[in-house]
N, C-alpha and C positions, 0 to 999 in steps of 0.2 A: 524141365527135368533132364538130367544127364544120364548117360548109360551106367555110370557107377552107382547112381541111386537105384536104377532098375535091378542091377545085379545084387545089390544089397537087399532089396525087398524079396527077391526070389531065392535068396541064399545061394547064389551062384558064385563060383570062385572068381576073384578079380584078376584081370589081365595085368594090372600094374603090381609089381612086387611090393610087399609090405615095407621094405626098407626105403623105397622111394616115396612113400606116402608122406604128406606133411603132418607134422605132429598136431594133435587136437589142441584147440585154443583153451587156455586156462580159464576156468570160471572164476569170476570175481566173488570173493567172499564178502558177504554182507552181514551186518550185525543183525542179530535176531531180535533186538529190542524194538519196541514200537516207537515210531517217530511222531512228534507232535508238530502240526503246522505245515507239513510237506507230504506230498503223495509218495508212495513207495516207488513207483516207476521213475518219478523225477529224481529221487534220491539215488536210484541205481545208476542213472546216467552220470552222476558225479564220480562214481567209482570209489577209489581209495582217498580221493581228495576231500578236504574239509569244506563244507559249504561256507561261502564268504559272509552270508548274512543269516542271522538266526531269525526265523519267522516264528512269532508268538501270537497265538490266537487267544482272544478273550474267552474265558470260560465262565460258566454259571457258578453260583455259589454251591459249595458242596452240601450235600444233604446232611442235615444235623443228625448227630448221633443221640437218639432219644434214650438209648440204653445207658448213657453215661450218668454217673452219679452227680447230682447237682451240688453246687457249692453251698455251704451253710451260711445263713444270715442270723446274726445275733442281735437281740434287743439290748442295747448297752446305754448306760448313763454317761453323761459328760458335763463339763463345766466350761462356760464361755469366758475366757480371760478378759474380754471386753467389758464384762459386767463386774460390778463391785459388790454385789449382794450374795455371792456364792450360791447362786441358783443352780440346781441340778436338773438337767433335762435329759431326755432319752431319745435315741434314734437307732435305726437299723444299721449294722456294720457287717460287711461281707467278710467271712472268715472268722478267725478267733479274735476275741476282744483284746484291745491293747490299751495301754495307758499313755498314748501319744497325745500331744496337744491338739486342741480343736483346729482342724486345717483352715477354717475360714477366719481365724483370729488375726491372720496376717493382713487382712484387708481393713482392719480397724485402725485408721489413721486419725487420731484426735488433732484438733486445731490448737495451736499454742496461743492461747489468749493470755496476755500479760496481767500481772497483779501489781498493785501499787500500795504504798503505805500512806499514812496520814501526812508525814513530812513531804513526800513527793507530790502529793496532791496540792498541799498548800504552796509548794514552791513553783510548780509549773502547770498544774491542771485546773486551777481555780477559775471559775467562770460564773458570771452573775446569773445566767439563765439556767445553770445546772448546779445542783448540790452534790455533795460527796456521797450521800446516801443513794441518790438516783443514779449517779454514775456507776456505783458498785452494783446496783440492780441491773443496769444495762450490760455490764461485763459478765455478770452471772448468766444472764439469758444467752449471750453470745457463746459462752463456754458450754452451756447445756445443749444448745441446738447447732453447734458447729458452724456458726456464722451463716446460717440459712436465713437471710434477712426477711424474707416474706413470713417465715414462721416466727421469727423474733418479733416482727411488728404485730403479728396476730396475737401473740402471747403477752405482749407488753401491756401490763395493767399495774402501773405504779400508783400507790396510794400515798399522797403527800401527807406530811405531818400538819399539825394545826397552824403553825406559823409559816408554812410553805404555800405559795399561791398555786392553784391547779393549772396544769398546762397540757396541751394536746401535742403529742410528738408525731411527726410524719416520718416516713421511711428515710427521707433525705436528712432529717434532723438526727436520727439515730446513727446513720452512717458518718455524718460529719463529726459528731461527738466522739465516736469510737476511734476513727482514724486520726483525729487530732490528738487524742490522748496517747495513742500508740507512737506517733511521731515524736511527741514531746518526751515520752519516756525513753525512747531510743537515744535522743540527743542528750538527755540528762545522764543516763547511765554510761554512754560512751565518753562524755566529758569527765565523768567521775573516775572512770577506769584509766583514762589516758591512752587507750588502745586506738590503733588506726582503723579506718573504715575499710572493710573488705569489699570486693566487688559484689558478693551476694548480699551484704548488708545495705550497700548503696542501692542495689536493685530493689530490695524490699522497701527501703525508705522512700524511694521515688514512686513505687507502686501505690503507697498509701496516701498520696497527695490527692485528696478528694475535693472536687469543685462542686459545691451544692448548686450554684446558679446554673452551671453548664448542664448538670444532670436534670434539673427541672426543665430547662429549655429543650433538651433532647426528648424528654417524655411528651412535652407539649407538641413538638414537631411530629412525633409518631402518632399522637392522637389526631392531629389534623390530617396526617397522611392516611390513616385508616377511616376517617369520616368523609372522604371525598365521594362525590356523586359520580355516576357513570359518565355524565357529560364532561365533568372536570378531568376524569381519567383520559377520555378520548382527546380532549384539548391538549393535555400534557403530552400524549403520544404524538399528536400532530406537530407540536412545537419541537419535540425531540427529532422527528424526521426532518423538519425544516432546518433545524440546527445542523444536522449531519449533512444535508444538501449544501448549505452555505459553506460548511467546512470543506467539502469536496470541491466546490467552485472556487474557493479561495486558494486551495492547493493547486488547482489547475491554472489559476491566474498567476500564481507565483512561478510555476514551471514555465508558462509561456513568457513571462517577463524575463526569467533567467535565460531562456533560449534566445530571446530577442537581444538581450545584452551580449550574449556570447557571439551572436552573429555580427553585432555592431562593433565588437572589439577587433583590434588588429589581429590578423591570423598569426598564430604562433608557429615558428619554424620547427619542423620535426627532426632536422639534421643538426649536427654539431659543427663547430668551426675547426675541430681538431683535424678533419680530413684535408683542410686547405692550408695547413701550416707547413707542410712539406713542399719541396720544389715540384714534385710530381703533381701534387694537389693544386698548386698555383697554376701550373701550365694547363691542367684540365679545366680549371675555372675560367682561364682566359679563352680557351677554345669554346667553351659553352657560351660565353658572352658574345664572341664573334659570330657563332652560329645563330644565336637568337637575334642578333642585330641584322643579319642577312635575311632571316625569315620575316622580320618586321618590315624591311624594305620591300621585299617581294609582295607582301600582303598590302602594303600602302599604295602601290601603283594601281591595282584594280579598284580599290576603294575610292581613290581620287577620280578614276575614270567614271565610276558609277555615280559619284556625286556630281561630276561634270555633266552627266546626262540629264539631270533634273533641270527643268526650265523654270526660271523665276519670272514673275509677272513684271513686264516692262512698263514703266511709267514714262510718258512722253515728256521730254525736256529734262530728264534726269540722266546723267551719265551712268554707264555701267548697269543699266536696268534697275536702278533703285538700290543697288547693293552699297554697303559702306565703302568709302574710298580707300580704307586701309586694307580690306580683304581683296585679294586678286584670285578670282575663280577661273576655272578652265573656260567657261563661257565668255568671260571678259577677255581672256587671252585669245579665244577664237575670233571675237568681234574685232579686237585690235588687229589681228592678223588679216581679217577679211577687208577691213576698211583702210588698211595700210597705215595704222597708227604707229608711230615710231616711239620706242621706249627711250626714256632719257638715260643716257649713259651715266653710270656712277663713277666718280673719280676714285682712283686707287684700285680698280678691279680690272682684270684683263678681259679681253673679248671672249675667250673660252669660258671663263667663269660666268660671264653674263649670259652666254648662250646656254650653259648648263642650268642656270637658274630659270630659264624660260621653260614653262611646262610643256610637255610633249602632247600634241593633239592629233587624234587620228582623223582620217578623211570623213568617216561617218559622223563623228562629232562635229566636224566643221560644217558639213552639209546640214545637219540637224539644227545647229545654232543659227545658221543663216535663215533657214525656213522659219524657225521660231521668232526671229527678229522681224521678218516680213509680216508674219501673222500678228505679232504684237503691235506693229505699226498700223495695220489695217483695222483691228478691233479696238474700240475705245476701252479704257480701263473700267472694271466693274460690270461689264456687259458680257463676260465670257459665258454665263449661264444662258443668256438669250440665244447665243449662237451654238450652244452645245459643246463649248470648248472646256475641257477639264484636264488637270495634270495629275498623274498617278505616279506613285513611287515604284510600283512593280505591277506589271500586267501578266495575267495567267493565260497560257496558250489555250486555244479552243473557245467554243461558244458556251456561255453559262448565263444563268438568270441572276440578275443583280440581287433579287430577294433572297437567294441562297447564301449570300455573303453576310447577311445580318447576323451579328453575334448573338448566341443563345446563352441563357443563364442556367443555373442548376435546376433539376426537375421540380423540386419543392418550391423554389423561388419563382420559377417560370409559371407555375400554376397560380400563385398569388398575383403575379404581374398580369396574367391573362384575365383574371377575375376583375382586377381594377380597371383594365382597359375596356372590358365589357361594360362596367358601370359608366365609364366615360363615353361609351358609344363608338369605340374604335374597334374595327374588325381585326381579328388576329392576322389575317392575310391582307397585304396591301393591294388595293385595286390598281394603283399606278405607281409602281416602285421605281421612281426616278432616283437619281443620285441624291438630290436635295431631300426628297421624302424619306429615303432610307437613313440619311444622316439624322434627320429630326426624329425618326422613329427610334433609332438606337439611343439618342440622347434622352428621349422620353422614358425608355426602358431603364436606363441607368438612374434617372431621377426617381422613378418609382421604387427601384431596388434600394436606393439610399433612404427613402422615406420608410420603407418596411423595416430596415435594420434599425433606424432611429426609433420607430415605434416599439420594437422589441426591447431595446435598451431602456426606454422610458417605462414600459410595463414592468420590467425586472426591477428597476429602482423603486417604483411605487410599491411593489410587493414587499421589498425589503424594508421600506419605511413603515408599512403597515405592521409587519412582523415585529420590528423593533418597538413600535409604539404600543402594540398589545403586550409585549414582554415587560415594558416599563410600567404599564398599568397594572399588570398582575403583581409585579414586585411591590408597587406602592400599596396595593390592596393588602398584600401579606404583611407589609410593615405596619 
């Protein structure tokens, strides 16, 4: 609380002159009308601005005014234009009575059933199974009951004359006769008038093409469908599920086949040749070819050295350690260099070219090849396993167990393989994991895996054969 407030409360004169006091804030004028859907304090915060969104609250129905005078209802008579007997009926009408037409008469849509003369019947409607009198009786019933065929069949009670044979007409017979006569009358009258067929007339003409045999077959099929037992329904559902499964598997097979064909096809280039048509593009292409050639040469030297480190089994009495005479390996070059074998000079080539053609051999490869040759001379062929001599493509640094290097299969397949090995009496862990035992163990695992996959495919084919056989049997029984 400031001193000015205290002086104002005690009615003391203010030390600040009235001229220097700030003017009082103007009060915002608010509308006195009541606001709906918004609080008064919230509306005051808006000030003179218009609210951006109008909030509307749902209200209850207003209380009815019981003191209002009720509207009068008058008991009035009326005639239905759909009737032809001038029958007068009465109903309640709100307000003063009027002479307007009955409002529900607009829903009376009679069916246009054609009529025919004696000449038209003799010309195109004559039939040995139907007489003119019975045909007129059928058309009268159709006109009376608006082509409600179940009602027409129920009311059909034709009394033949003395010379007419009695006949029992089914619903299909009545439909076939009616639609046949309508189509023939349309053709006859259209040809007589010479007018062209309109799209509406053609649509009506095609709609009256009734097939009696097809209708009978459809009803028989529906009867068999409704008379199925629960076991037959369950079998049908099972066949539907099996059919869907086969469809899915066939789609997956087609996709896998397309993927395989796509992989087998030659790769399609993603670039165009337009960028190499200019001189700058040609120079860039030549530089890329030279760079790739240099990289290939650099990578070829270590690969040749690595291949040269592999020791081939030497067979006594065979030159070059049993290798073909056409192929010259680094080991043969080393052996030739150690034993002082002279290469036959080729005519037409310089000494520098022949020296460049000789493969470069390091000192380590030279010493290793000499040692391998000495060992191969001492150990007879085929007896390397007896002396523990083995040749490896690549050795791993450090100490490890040979059994840890045995390849494993998928978890699901590994479980099946382990169960089959248990049936054969083979332990899952090898007691003596020598190199030969590990190789045989891996070969046995691969053979068991192949047998499992083969059995799976055979079971699948047997199941498909059984399903197709049962489907053919069901179709034959239905036929």
